[in-house]
N, C-alpha and C positions, 0 to 999 in steps of 0.2 A: 241375461235375461231380458225380454224383451217385457215388457209393459204397456197399458192399455193407451199411458200419455201416452210411450215412445211413436208407438204402434200410427198412435192417430195424428200426432205431433211430425213424424216421419213422412204420410200418405198422406197430409194436407197440404204437404211444402209436396209432392210431389205430385198434385193434382194442378199446382203451380204452374209447375213448370210444361205441363205437358197440355197443360190447357193453355199459355202464353205458347208454347212454342207449333203448335195444332194456328193459335191464330199467326204466328206470323209466319210460316208457310201458306198458307190459305190465304193473305195478304199479298207473298209473294207473288201466287199467281194470279192475283186480279178479285176482288172483292165488290160487289153492291153497295150500297153506303146499307143496305138492307142485315144484309152477310157482316157489313163492320158492326152496327148494332148489335147486333145477335154475338159478337165475336169479342166486345167490350162487355157485354154482358157476365161470356161466360167468363174473363176473366176478371171483371171484380168482384164475382162474385166465390171460386176457387180463392180470394184473394181472401176477400170476408170471414169464411171458411176457417184458411188460414191464422187468420188472424185471434179469433174466436177460438177455437183449438189450443191456443195457450197463452190467453189472459182468464179462460172461464173459472175458473174459485172453484176450491175442487173439495169438494164435500168433508166438512170438520166432522168427525166419529161424534157420538154422545157421549158425554160421559158418566159414571158410572153412575146415581144417587139414592145410591140404595143406604140404607144410615139403619146402623146396626144396634 
């Protein structure tokens, strides 16, 4: 069964892979300084999302405090 957590983790990992691959591809074709900055920001942002997805705490369900 695919959970939301697994989907978020694999999706963010894919985003890092794709943004890094695209940055590398366009770097091999030749990029200007502004394009380098844009590629760096894209890769760092995708890494930030991937790290955040993995370390963000899961919500704790409140325990019932009903008294008998």
